[in-house]
ROMIKOL-912872 format. One record per residue (C-alpha): residue in three letters; x, y, z. Coordinates in steps of 0.02 Angstrom, whole numbers, plus 50000, padded with zeros to 5 digits. Layout:
! residues N
(ALA, (X, Y, Z))
...
***
This chain:
! residues 652
(UNK, (50229, 50805, 50896))
(UNK, (50341, 50896, 50772))
(UNK, (50304, 50904, 50585))
(UNK, (50490, 50895, 50545))
(UNK, (50637, 50939, 50660))
(UNK, (50717, 51052, 50528))
(UNK, (50570, 51173, 50536))
(UNK, (50608, 51218, 50717))
(UNK, (50768, 51310, 50670))
(UNK, (50689, 51416, 50533))
(UNK, (50601, 51577, 50586))
(UNK, (50472, 51561, 50447))
(UNK, (50415, 51386, 50497))
(UNK, (50455, 51371, 50683))
(UNK, (50283, 51432, 50735))
(UNK, (50192, 51294, 50638))
(UNK, (50306, 51149, 50680))
(UNK, (50225, 51097, 50844))
(UNK, (50068, 50993, 50812))
(UNK, (49943, 50899, 50919))
(UNK, (49880, 50730, 50858))
(UNK, (49717, 50666, 50929))
(UNK, (49752, 50482, 50958))
(UNK, (49608, 50364, 51005))
(UNK, (49603, 50322, 51190))
(UNK, (49672, 50151, 51240))
(UNK, (49609, 50101, 51412))
(UNK, (49748, 49973, 51442))
(UNK, (49894, 50072, 51372))
(UNK, (50055, 50020, 51459))
(UNK, (50220, 50117, 51474))
(UNK, (50319, 50104, 51313))
(UNK, (50190, 50146, 51247))
(UNK, (50119, 49970, 51227))
(UNK, (49940, 49957, 51165))
(UNK, (49829, 49847, 51059))
(UNK, (49923, 49878, 50895))
(UNK, (50093, 49949, 50941))
(UNK, (50235, 49901, 51058))
(UNK, (50374, 50031, 51072))
(UNK, (50537, 49955, 51135))
(UNK, (50671, 50086, 51158))
(UNK, (50831, 49986, 51160))
(UNK, (50986, 50063, 51082))
(UNK, (51103, 49919, 51030))
(UNK, (51247, 50036, 50988))
(UNK, (51248, 50107, 51165))
(UNK, (51185, 49950, 51252))
(UNK, (51049, 50054, 51337))
(UNK, (50863, 50037, 51372))
(UNK, (50783, 50209, 51383))
(UNK, (50648, 50231, 51514))
(UNK, (50478, 50205, 51431))
(UNK, (50355, 50349, 51424))
(UNK, (50191, 50329, 51518))
(UNK, (50062, 50422, 51414))
(UNK, (49926, 50382, 51543))
(UNK, (50014, 50494, 51670))
(UNK, (49885, 50628, 51718))
(UNK, (50019, 50763, 51707))
(UNK, (50057, 50716, 51526))
(UNK, (49872, 50703, 51482))
(UNK, (49841, 50877, 51555))
(UNK, (49969, 50955, 51438))
(UNK, (49935, 50849, 51283))
(UNK, (50092, 50745, 51302))
(UNK, (50276, 50788, 51305))
(UNK, (50339, 50946, 51221))
(UNK, (50435, 50911, 51059))
(UNK, (50619, 50882, 51097))
(UNK, (50758, 50808, 50993))
(UNK, (50857, 50762, 51150))
(UNK, (50721, 50673, 51249))
(UNK, (50704, 50486, 51208))
(UNK, (50532, 50482, 51288))
(UNK, (50470, 50611, 51165))
(UNK, (50539, 50501, 51026))
(UNK, (50433, 50357, 51094))
(UNK, (50279, 50469, 51101))
(UNK, (50312, 50529, 50924))
(UNK, (50319, 50357, 50842))
(UNK, (50167, 50297, 50938))
(UNK, (50060, 50448, 50893))
(UNK, (50102, 50447, 50708))
(UNK, (50083, 50257, 50697))
(UNK, (49912, 50257, 50779))
(UNK, (49852, 50402, 50670))
(UNK, (49906, 50308, 50513))
(UNK, (49823, 50147, 50573))
(UNK, (49658, 50237, 50602))
(UNK, (49660, 50308, 50426))
(UNK, (49677, 50133, 50355))
(UNK, (49537, 50066, 50464))
(UNK, (49421, 50206, 50410))
(UNK, (49457, 50177, 50225))
(UNK, (49455, 49986, 50227))
(UNK, (49310, 49967, 50348))
(UNK, (49392, 49841, 50465))
(UNK, (49518, 49827, 50604))
(UNK, (49700, 49822, 50548))
(UNK, (49799, 49660, 50549))
(UNK, (49987, 49642, 50537))
(UNK, (50054, 49506, 50422))
(UNK, (50045, 49334, 50503))
(UNK, (50203, 49251, 50564))
(UNK, (50227, 49080, 50483))
(UNK, (50303, 48942, 50589))
(UNK, (50343, 48763, 50543))
(UNK, (50260, 48640, 50662))
(UNK, (50274, 48452, 50635))
(UNK, (50314, 48476, 50452))
(UNK, (50172, 48598, 50418))
(UNK, (50170, 48787, 50410))
(UNK, (50054, 48867, 50536))
(UNK, (49999, 49049, 50535))
(UNK, (50022, 49141, 50700))
(UNK, (49930, 49299, 50750))
(UNK, (50039, 49454, 50768))
(UNK, (49952, 49566, 50893))
(UNK, (50077, 49708, 50899))
(UNK, (50199, 49789, 50780))
(UNK, (50361, 49823, 50872))
(UNK, (50441, 49993, 50851))
(UNK, (50623, 50027, 50895))
(UNK, (50654, 50217, 50892))
(UNK, (50843, 50199, 50911))
(UNK, (50879, 50031, 50828))
(UNK, (51022, 50083, 50714))
(UNK, (51166, 50202, 50703))
(UNK, (51140, 50222, 50519))
(UNK, (51059, 50333, 50388))
(UNK, (50915, 50213, 50373))
(UNK, (50743, 50166, 50436))
(UNK, (50644, 50016, 50377))
(UNK, (50504, 49893, 50407))
(UNK, (50563, 49715, 50441))
(UNK, (50438, 49583, 50379))
(UNK, (50531, 49445, 50470))
(UNK, (50537, 49537, 50637))
(UNK, (50366, 49620, 50615))
(UNK, (50451, 49778, 50674))
(UNK, (50500, 49955, 50624))
(UNK, (50683, 49998, 50650))
(UNK, (50732, 50181, 50651))
(UNK, (50910, 50244, 50635))
(UNK, (51002, 50398, 50693))
(UNK, (51166, 50473, 50633))
(UNK, (51281, 50622, 50658))
(UNK, (51282, 50762, 50530))
(UNK, (51450, 50780, 50441))
(UNK, (51405, 50917, 50317))
(UNK, (51424, 51102, 50347))
(UNK, (51309, 51216, 50249))
(UNK, (51159, 51330, 50277))
(UNK, (51053, 51181, 50329))
(UNK, (51177, 51077, 50430))
(UNK, (51296, 51092, 50576))
(UNK, (51428, 50955, 50596))
(UNK, (51408, 50851, 50754))
(UNK, (51220, 50872, 50772))
(UNK, (51118, 50712, 50767))
(UNK, (50973, 50669, 50652))
(UNK, (50843, 50549, 50721))
(UNK, (50736, 50470, 50585))
(UNK, (50601, 50429, 50716))
(UNK, (50569, 50617, 50733))
(UNK, (50514, 50636, 50552))
(UNK, (50325, 50622, 50537))
(UNK, (50347, 50570, 50355))
(UNK, (50473, 50431, 50388))
(UNK, (50368, 50358, 50529))
(UNK, (50207, 50363, 50425))
(UNK, (50301, 50289, 50276))
(UNK, (50366, 50140, 50375))
(UNK, (50200, 50106, 50462))
(UNK, (50118, 50104, 50290))
(UNK, (50242, 49971, 50231))
(UNK, (50188, 49863, 50379))
(UNK, (50002, 49893, 50349))
(UNK, (50017, 49854, 50164))
(UNK, (50113, 49696, 50206))
(UNK, (49968, 49646, 50319))
(UNK, (49848, 49657, 50171))
(UNK, (49961, 49596, 50029))
(UNK, (50114, 49498, 50093))
(UNK, (50155, 49441, 49916))
(UNK, (50189, 49622, 49865))
(UNK, (50363, 49592, 49937))
(UNK, (50402, 49474, 49792))
(UNK, (50468, 49571, 49641))
(UNK, (50400, 49501, 49478))
(UNK, (50401, 49660, 49374))
(UNK, (50479, 49835, 49393))
(UNK, (50322, 49905, 49476))
(UNK, (50310, 49789, 49627))
(UNK, (50436, 49865, 49748))
(UNK, (50413, 50035, 49668))
(UNK, (50228, 50023, 49714))
(UNK, (50269, 49982, 49896))
(UNK, (50379, 50138, 49906))
(UNK, (50257, 50249, 49813))
(UNK, (50106, 50194, 49914))
(UNK, (50199, 50227, 50077))
(UNK, (50246, 50401, 50013))
(UNK, (50066, 50437, 49959))
(UNK, (50000, 50399, 50133))
(UNK, (50134, 50504, 50219))
(UNK, (50111, 50647, 50095))
(UNK, (49923, 50665, 50107))
(UNK, (49925, 50657, 50296))
(UNK, (50007, 50830, 50287))
(UNK, (49838, 50902, 50242))
(UNK, (49761, 50845, 50406))
(UNK, (49867, 50970, 50504))
(UNK, (49775, 51138, 50495))
(UNK, (49919, 51247, 50555))
(UNK, (50041, 51182, 50425))
(UNK, (49908, 51182, 50289))
(UNK, (49853, 51361, 50318))
(UNK, (50033, 51423, 50329))
(UNK, (50073, 51345, 50159))
(UNK, (49910, 51409, 50081))
(UNK, (49957, 51582, 50143))
(UNK, (50137, 51570, 50083))
(UNK, (50092, 51506, 49909))
(UNK, (49939, 51621, 49896))
(UNK, (49833, 51465, 49868))
(UNK, (49939, 51401, 49723))
(UNK, (49991, 51228, 49783))
(UNK, (50078, 51191, 49618))
(UNK, (50225, 51296, 49675))
(UNK, (50358, 51236, 49798))
(UNK, (50284, 51202, 49969))
(UNK, (50304, 51089, 50121))
(UNK, (50144, 50994, 50085))
(UNK, (50218, 50908, 49932))
(UNK, (50385, 50868, 50015))
(UNK, (50440, 50721, 50122))
(UNK, (50571, 50716, 50262))
(UNK, (50653, 50887, 50249))
(UNK, (50785, 50862, 50385))
(UNK, (50841, 50692, 50321))
(UNK, (50856, 50758, 50143))
(UNK, (50957, 50908, 50197))
(UNK, (51073, 50807, 50311))
(UNK, (51113, 50684, 50172))
(UNK, (51162, 50817, 50048))
(UNK, (51008, 50836, 49939))
(UNK, (50991, 51021, 49973))
(UNK, (50807, 50997, 50013))
(UNK, (50677, 50865, 50056))
(UNK, (50708, 50679, 50033))
(UNK, (50573, 50676, 49899))
(UNK, (50459, 50805, 49818))
(UNK, (50300, 50761, 49723))
(UNK, (50304, 50923, 49624))
(UNK, (50483, 50956, 49573))
(UNK, (50666, 50952, 49623))
(UNK, (50822, 51058, 49645))
(UNK, (50931, 51086, 49492))
(UNK, (51120, 51094, 49491))
(UNK, (51112, 51277, 49544))
(UNK, (51006, 51232, 49694))
(UNK, (50850, 51312, 49620))
(UNK, (50683, 51223, 49634))
(UNK, (50604, 51173, 49468))
(UNK, (50428, 51107, 49440))
(UNK, (50414, 50938, 49356))
(UNK, (50297, 50925, 49207))
(UNK, (50205, 50762, 49167))
(UNK, (50302, 50650, 49048))
(UNK, (50212, 50505, 48965))
(UNK, (50378, 50419, 48924))
(UNK, (50475, 50434, 49087))
(UNK, (50411, 50267, 49153))
(UNK, (50492, 50177, 49006))
(UNK, (50666, 50230, 49060))
(UNK, (50651, 50232, 49251))
(UNK, (50675, 50071, 49349))
(UNK, (50756, 50110, 49518))
(UNK, (50614, 50079, 49643))
(UNK, (50611, 50252, 49724))
(UNK, (50629, 50346, 49561))
(UNK, (50497, 50238, 49477))
(UNK, (50383, 50252, 49629))
(UNK, (50401, 50441, 49622))
(UNK, (50312, 50438, 49454))
(UNK, (50159, 50356, 49533))
(UNK, (50165, 50482, 49676))
(UNK, (50174, 50624, 49550))
(UNK, (50023, 50555, 49456))
(UNK, (49919, 50543, 49615))
(UNK, (49973, 50715, 49676))
(UNK, (49935, 50793, 49507))
(UNK, (49761, 50716, 49516))
(UNK, (49739, 50799, 49686))
(UNK, (49798, 50967, 49618))
(UNK, (49677, 50959, 49471))
(UNK, (49534, 50921, 49591))
(UNK, (49586, 51059, 49712))
(UNK, (49601, 51184, 49569))
(UNK, (49427, 51140, 49508))
(UNK, (49345, 51147, 49679))
(UNK, (49428, 51311, 49729))
(UNK, (49402, 51402, 49563))
(UNK, (49244, 51488, 49628))
(UNK, (49338, 51555, 49779))
(UNK, (49470, 51633, 49667))
(UNK, (49336, 51707, 49554))
(UNK, (49251, 51788, 49705))
(UNK, (49415, 51850, 49778))
(UNK, (49473, 51925, 49613))
(UNK, (49304, 51989, 49552))
(UNK, (49313, 51869, 49405))
(UNK, (49488, 51918, 49343))
(UNK, (49574, 51764, 49415))
(UNK, (49723, 51873, 49466))
(UNK, (49746, 51902, 49652))
(UNK, (49803, 52076, 49705))
(UNK, (49978, 52097, 49776))
(UNK, (50006, 52061, 49960))
(UNK, (49944, 51929, 50079))
(UNK, (49780, 51845, 50038))
(UNK, (49635, 51875, 50157))
(UNK, (49630, 51760, 50312))
(UNK, (49453, 51707, 50268))
(UNK, (49510, 51653, 50095))
(UNK, (49657, 51561, 50174))
(UNK, (49541, 51462, 50286))
(UNK, (49418, 51421, 50146))
(UNK, (49558, 51365, 50029))
(UNK, (49635, 51261, 50168))
(UNK, (49465, 51181, 50200))
(UNK, (49444, 51134, 50017))
(UNK, (49622, 51067, 50006))
(UNK, (49597, 50961, 50162))
(UNK, (49433, 50887, 50095))
(UNK, (49510, 50847, 49926))
(UNK, (49665, 50770, 50005))
(UNK, (49561, 50663, 50123))
(UNK, (49454, 50597, 49980))
(UNK, (49608, 50560, 49873))
(UNK, (49694, 50470, 50016))
(UNK, (49539, 50367, 50054))
(UNK, (49525, 50321, 49869))
(UNK, (49706, 50262, 49867))
(UNK, (49696, 50160, 50028))
(UNK, (49529, 50082, 49983))
(UNK, (49602, 50030, 49815))
(UNK, (49721, 49903, 49892))
(UNK, (49571, 49789, 49923))
(UNK, (49541, 49798, 49734))
(UNK, (49716, 49743, 49678))
(UNK, (49773, 49569, 49624))
(UNK, (49862, 49472, 49763))
(UNK, (50028, 49461, 49668))
(UNK, (50122, 49547, 49525))
(UNK, (50048, 49720, 49558))
(UNK, (50071, 49855, 49426))
(UNK, (50034, 50041, 49428))
(UNK, (49897, 50008, 49301))
(UNK, (49816, 49881, 49417))
(UNK, (49817, 50013, 49553))
(UNK, (49728, 50136, 49438))
(UNK, (49594, 50005, 49405))
(UNK, (49580, 49977, 49592))
(UNK, (49558, 50163, 49626))
(UNK, (49423, 50180, 49492))
(UNK, (49327, 50023, 49544))
(UNK, (49335, 50055, 49731))
(UNK, (49276, 50234, 49709))
(UNK, (49135, 50180, 49592))
(UNK, (49073, 50062, 49728))
(UNK, (49073, 50203, 49857))
(UNK, (49016, 50349, 49747))
(UNK, (48924, 50284, 49593))
(UNK, (48884, 50457, 49522))
(UNK, (49058, 50538, 49528))
(UNK, (48978, 50710, 49525))
(UNK, (49144, 50798, 49561))
(UNK, (49239, 50704, 49426))
(UNK, (49368, 50624, 49540))
(UNK, (49384, 50467, 49435))
(UNK, (49399, 50564, 49272))
(UNK, (49540, 50667, 49346))
(UNK, (49635, 50512, 49404))
(UNK, (49623, 50435, 49231))
(UNK, (49683, 50598, 49152))
(UNK, (49831, 50617, 49270))
(UNK, (49888, 50436, 49254))
(UNK, (49875, 50448, 49064))
(UNK, (49983, 50605, 49064))
(UNK, (50116, 50511, 49162))
(UNK, (50109, 50362, 49044))
(UNK, (50026, 50243, 49168))
(UNK, (49897, 50125, 49095))
(UNK, (49839, 49948, 49137))
(UNK, (49881, 49791, 49041))
(UNK, (49746, 49710, 48936))
(UNK, (49618, 49850, 48926))
(UNK, (49552, 49918, 48762))
(UNK, (49521, 50096, 48822))
(UNK, (49546, 50211, 48971))
(UNK, (49360, 50241, 48991))
(UNK, (49289, 50209, 49163))
(UNK, (49185, 50061, 49104))
(UNK, (49340, 49976, 49031))
(UNK, (49444, 50004, 49188))
(UNK, (49318, 49938, 49315))
(UNK, (49354, 49762, 49376))
(UNK, (49209, 49650, 49322))
(UNK, (49084, 49549, 49423))
(UNK, (49074, 49360, 49406))
(UNK, (48910, 49381, 49312))
(UNK, (48990, 49499, 49185))
(UNK, (49139, 49383, 49163))
(UNK, (49025, 49233, 49136))
(UNK, (48930, 49319, 48996))
(UNK, (49093, 49380, 48917))
(UNK, (49169, 49205, 48925))
(UNK, (49016, 49128, 48845))
(UNK, (49020, 49259, 48706))
(UNK, (49206, 49225, 48678))
(UNK, (49183, 49037, 48675))
(UNK, (49283, 49010, 48835))
(UNK, (49129, 48937, 48920))
(UNK, (49001, 48822, 48842))
(UNK, (48852, 48919, 48774))
(UNK, (48741, 48799, 48871))
(UNK, (48816, 48858, 49036))
(UNK, (48684, 48890, 49167))
(UNK, (48668, 49080, 49180))
(UNK, (48518, 49080, 49297))
(UNK, (48568, 49209, 49428))
(UNK, (48464, 49126, 49564))
(UNK, (48557, 48962, 49541))
(UNK, (48722, 49052, 49553))
(UNK, (48664, 49142, 49710))
(UNK, (48623, 48975, 49786))
(UNK, (48799, 48914, 49746))
(UNK, (48881, 49071, 49817))
(UNK, (48770, 49057, 49971))
(UNK, (48839, 48881, 49999))
(UNK, (49000, 48963, 50057))
(UNK, (48908, 49038, 50206))
(UNK, (48858, 48902, 50323))
(UNK, (48892, 48853, 50503))
(UNK, (49024, 48957, 50590))
(UNK, (49056, 49066, 50437))
(UNK, (48874, 49123, 50433))
(UNK, (48880, 49165, 50619))
(UNK, (49038, 49267, 50592))
(UNK, (48967, 49364, 50445))
(UNK, (48803, 49399, 50534))
(UNK, (48883, 49455, 50699))
(UNK, (49045, 49538, 50647))
(UNK, (49071, 49724, 50683))
(UNK, (49211, 49852, 50690))
(UNK, (49211, 49834, 50879))
(UNK, (49253, 49648, 50871))
(UNK, (49412, 49587, 50957))
(UNK, (49555, 49582, 50832))
(UNK, (49618, 49414, 50894))
(UNK, (49446, 49334, 50904))
(UNK, (49406, 49397, 50729))
(UNK, (49573, 49330, 50664))
(UNK, (49536, 49159, 50739))
(UNK, (49360, 49158, 50668))
(UNK, (49423, 49201, 50494))
(UNK, (49545, 49054, 50485))
(UNK, (49409, 48920, 50455))
(UNK, (49338, 49029, 50315))
(UNK, (49494, 48994, 50213))
(UNK, (49457, 48808, 50219))
(UNK, (49273, 48834, 50181))
(UNK, (49315, 48940, 50029))
(UNK, (49440, 48808, 49970))
(UNK, (49306, 48674, 49989))
(UNK, (49182, 48786, 49898))
(UNK, (49295, 48800, 49747))
(UNK, (49362, 48621, 49745))
(UNK, (49203, 48527, 49787))
(UNK, (49077, 48636, 49698))
(UNK, (49060, 48512, 49553))
(UNK, (48973, 48598, 49406))
(UNK, (48967, 48774, 49475))
(UNK, (49139, 48756, 49556))
(UNK, (49217, 48723, 49386))
(UNK, (49128, 48877, 49315))
(UNK, (49190, 48989, 49454))
(UNK, (49366, 48918, 49445))
(UNK, (49366, 48970, 49261))
(UNK, (49298, 49143, 49301))
(UNK, (49426, 49170, 49439))
(UNK, (49573, 49114, 49331))
(UNK, (49608, 48958, 49437))
(UNK, (49668, 48794, 49362))
(UNK, (49599, 48643, 49457))
(UNK, (49609, 48502, 49328))
(UNK, (49749, 48373, 49321))
(UNK, (49806, 48420, 49144))
(UNK, (49911, 48567, 49209))
(UNK, (50100, 48563, 49182))
(UNK, (50199, 48452, 49304))
(UNK, (50285, 48609, 49372))
(UNK, (50121, 48670, 49448))
(UNK, (50118, 48631, 49635))
(UNK, (49995, 48494, 49679))
(UNK, (49898, 48435, 49830))
(UNK, (49890, 48261, 49906))
(UNK, (49767, 48207, 49772))
(UNK, (49884, 48257, 49631))
(UNK, (49777, 48405, 49578))
(UNK, (49841, 48586, 49563))
(UNK, (49842, 48662, 49737))
(UNK, (49738, 48816, 49774))
(UNK, (49797, 48928, 49916))
(UNK, (49673, 49040, 50004))
(UNK, (49786, 49170, 50084))
(UNK, (49659, 49282, 50166))
(UNK, (49475, 49311, 50197))
(UNK, (49443, 49486, 50264))
(UNK, (49279, 49573, 50304))
(UNK, (49251, 49753, 50252))
(UNK, (49111, 49864, 50314))
(UNK, (49097, 50022, 50209))
(UNK, (48975, 50165, 50192))
(UNK, (48938, 50240, 50022))
(UNK, (48922, 50425, 49984))
(UNK, (48734, 50400, 49989))
(UNK, (48742, 50328, 50165))
(UNK, (48712, 50146, 50116))
(UNK, (48808, 50020, 50221))
(UNK, (48890, 49876, 50128))
(UNK, (48980, 49722, 50193))
(UNK, (49104, 49631, 50081))
(UNK, (49216, 49482, 50105))
(UNK, (49385, 49513, 50023))
(UNK, (49467, 49348, 49974))
(UNK, (49642, 49316, 49905))
(UNK, (49677, 49156, 49811))
(UNK, (49840, 49106, 49725))
(UNK, (49923, 48958, 49641))
(UNK, (50108, 48917, 49624))
(UNK, (50217, 48846, 49488))
(UNK, (50402, 48803, 49485))
(UNK, (50504, 48917, 49376))
(UNK, (50679, 48884, 49309))
(UNK, (50808, 49011, 49253))
(UNK, (50862, 48899, 49108))
(UNK, (50723, 48900, 48975))
(UNK, (50775, 48726, 48914))
(UNK, (50762, 48657, 49090))
(UNK, (50590, 48736, 49105))
(UNK, (50535, 48643, 48948))
(UNK, (50605, 48479, 49014))
(UNK, (50518, 48495, 49181))
(UNK, (50354, 48547, 49097))
(UNK, (50353, 48394, 48985))
(UNK, (50199, 48287, 49013))
(UNK, (50233, 48139, 49126))
(UNK, (50379, 48219, 49221))
(UNK, (50375, 48171, 49405))
(UNK, (50428, 48310, 49522))
(UNK, (50434, 48275, 49711))
(UNK, (50312, 48386, 49805))
(UNK, (50450, 48453, 49918))
(UNK, (50565, 48500, 49774))
(UNK, (50562, 48682, 49719))
(UNK, (50623, 48764, 49561))
(UNK, (50738, 48915, 49547))
(UNK, (50592, 49033, 49581))
(UNK, (50405, 49027, 49608))
(UNK, (50285, 49095, 49479))
(UNK, (50118, 49142, 49558))
(UNK, (49949, 49185, 49485))
(UNK, (49780, 49210, 49562))
(UNK, (49643, 49333, 49603))
(UNK, (49562, 49444, 49733))
(UNK, (49375, 49417, 49752))
(UNK, (49246, 49532, 49831))
(UNK, (49092, 49436, 49888))
(UNK, (48931, 49521, 49944))
(UNK, (48853, 49406, 50075))
(UNK, (48689, 49501, 50076))
(UNK, (48657, 49481, 49889))
(UNK, (48748, 49313, 49873))
(UNK, (48854, 49371, 49727))
(UNK, (49035, 49387, 49677))
(UNK, (49040, 49576, 49652))
(UNK, (49218, 49596, 49589))
(UNK, (49349, 49480, 49515))
(UNK, (49526, 49553, 49511))
(UNK, (49637, 49431, 49416))
(UNK, (49821, 49427, 49378))
(UNK, (49871, 49445, 49195))
(UNK, (49882, 49256, 49170))
(UNK, (49839, 49092, 49252))
(UNK, (49966, 48977, 49336))
(UNK, (49980, 48878, 49172))
(UNK, (50017, 49033, 49067))
(UNK, (50189, 49001, 48990))
(UNK, (50205, 49178, 48922))
(UNK, (50179, 49256, 49093))
(UNK, (50301, 49136, 49175))
(UNK, (50429, 49180, 49041))
(UNK, (50402, 49367, 49073))
(UNK, (50437, 49342, 49259))
(UNK, (50589, 49234, 49220))
(UNK, (50662, 49365, 49104))
(UNK, (50634, 49501, 49232))
(UNK, (50719, 49403, 49372))
(UNK, (50873, 49357, 49271))
(UNK, (50892, 49533, 49201))
(UNK, (50853, 49494, 49020))
(UNK, (50725, 49635, 49021))
(UNK, (50818, 49801, 49026))
(UNK, (50778, 49865, 49200))
(UNK, (50925, 49981, 49220))
(UNK, (50985, 49878, 49367))
(UNK, (50836, 49875, 49484))
(UNK, (50899, 49887, 49662))
(UNK, (50788, 49754, 49738))
(UNK, (50855, 49616, 49623))
(UNK, (51038, 49665, 49629))
(UNK, (51089, 49486, 49670))
(UNK, (50969, 49387, 49562))
(UNK, (51071, 49385, 49401))
(UNK, (51213, 49300, 49495))
(UNK, (51087, 49185, 49577))
(UNK, (51020, 49137, 49406))
(UNK, (51192, 49082, 49347))
(UNK, (51213, 48981, 49507))
(UNK, (51037, 48907, 49488))
(UNK, (50977, 48970, 49656))
(UNK, (50878, 49113, 49730))
(UNK, (50951, 49225, 49865))
(UNK, (50821, 49245, 50004))
(UNK, (50758, 49422, 50025))
(UNK, (50695, 49419, 50205))
(UNK, (50729, 49604, 50227))
(UNK, (50687, 49690, 50061))
(UNK, (50654, 49859, 50141))
(UNK, (50820, 49862, 50234))
(UNK, (50904, 49854, 50063))
(UNK, (50783, 49973, 49979))
(UNK, (50799, 50105, 50115))
(UNK, (50988, 50111, 50128))
(UNK, (51053, 50286, 50099))
(UNK, (51062, 50375, 49977))
(UNK, (50884, 50323, 49933))
(UNK, (50772, 50285, 50083))
***
């Protein structure tokens, strides 16, 4: 594969542009390629052509590690998207400790919505003649565009064609959108300025840190920067060719700096106030990327300090000229290790985020908690560095009293119970006997669910595992709703409202009680730094409430005794809920990750309403461009393709 097509035409970078990705063997790989996770369909609607699919199982291709990079060969384009997609998928599976699932397709059958398994993500390398590439949640597909260059400058020649499917960064970015959607489908619903910005930032983080897994590129940049990765370099930049072809004078995005009006690169210093005035999703997301990349740089600087001391005999100043090849290799090795750990921390954190209304601060808490569970000692100070970097960029969670590690960690059910009793939110006579609570938690595991938990492994069939997990949603629902005494305690701890005194606008079940929706139950098999193997069940639970753009109408509909037909919606849906990590071996709820409020929280509903109608100054956030008009018309415009809008040029 090619790192970026633009590097081929530059003498300094041409030698490092051709890379080999080691993709896991698929025994039943069909021409396309079509495998277990991916289906590449190379149809070009603008030309009305199907390009001949590449057959990666051809012995001749296997013997020479696949097709040679070529901008003019559609079969190489197919190979490129498959290789990058599979590499990205494997990184997620390693971090999350389970096979990857795409977001379910929901179909209406006999008046009920039924979830359907999506085996393969479809990839269309030549789907659009446009300066765009995006993930389509409705199609469960990636659509890549291509376009002719119209500019003439030192980077561009008019008439040449840019294919977005040939950018490693763009492909990895779009695959990450699809993978994140498979874990958190409600992250497509904007309820605060961070939601879509997080989707964009997270996709950039994954693409960015995969740079460090390519030794040739990494060593070339270590050599060029003399080990100082805080200066301009390819490792911190995304999609060079696309950025140059669309007039940016450089990469599409850069985690370290940007070009000024004179075309000179300038480093970007942390700014604790920039988040307060930045609302466009890509620009806001870039702040999160900068915070994560700065954390990486601080870690890399700390872990490589001894190498610089040795190389400079303690002065810290390298002599003029190229650095020694041995030093280059050692620095590259340290950078690769640091980048891999940072990327794993970020991916693992998505299991530790609330199911809706994500904020950058929630993500920080997820990073800290997930890493604490994997590496309790934090001997290298990774968590401290993340807290420092996020603080310097003005990112902090809601509702915490300090930025100490203990305050940021998501609590266990046991900790929450004791806190609630101390605060008077639970009766002081509440049963706190841990063994009794373990018996209640253990009640969730019975019959088919116990068989699944006992026999599940990373080698399990994706489809069979998906089918086996569906009944667990019902069993968890039953566990919460029919748990009597302990069920009411855990509903309180999890921030769920299950009593009939909730506002009439809260969606209800057939019995007239607030409905509880179990969106997902996912296993996770992880290994700690100390080698201990841990299995968790990651559960997402939400509740819905009807929201109205007119505050007076909201009050009328919330008035006690109001009858609202079950099939009648409001102007928007306000959601609240939690993500739960359950340890089946110890029969305990290890982590409770709650949204800021419950479904009955009027203040949180009002915050979401004000955001959607534009009453909160968001500087015109791109993903809600039509909602202010919709609010006046008392309707919501469907956003089936949020990423198509977000990724339209000039900001992809």
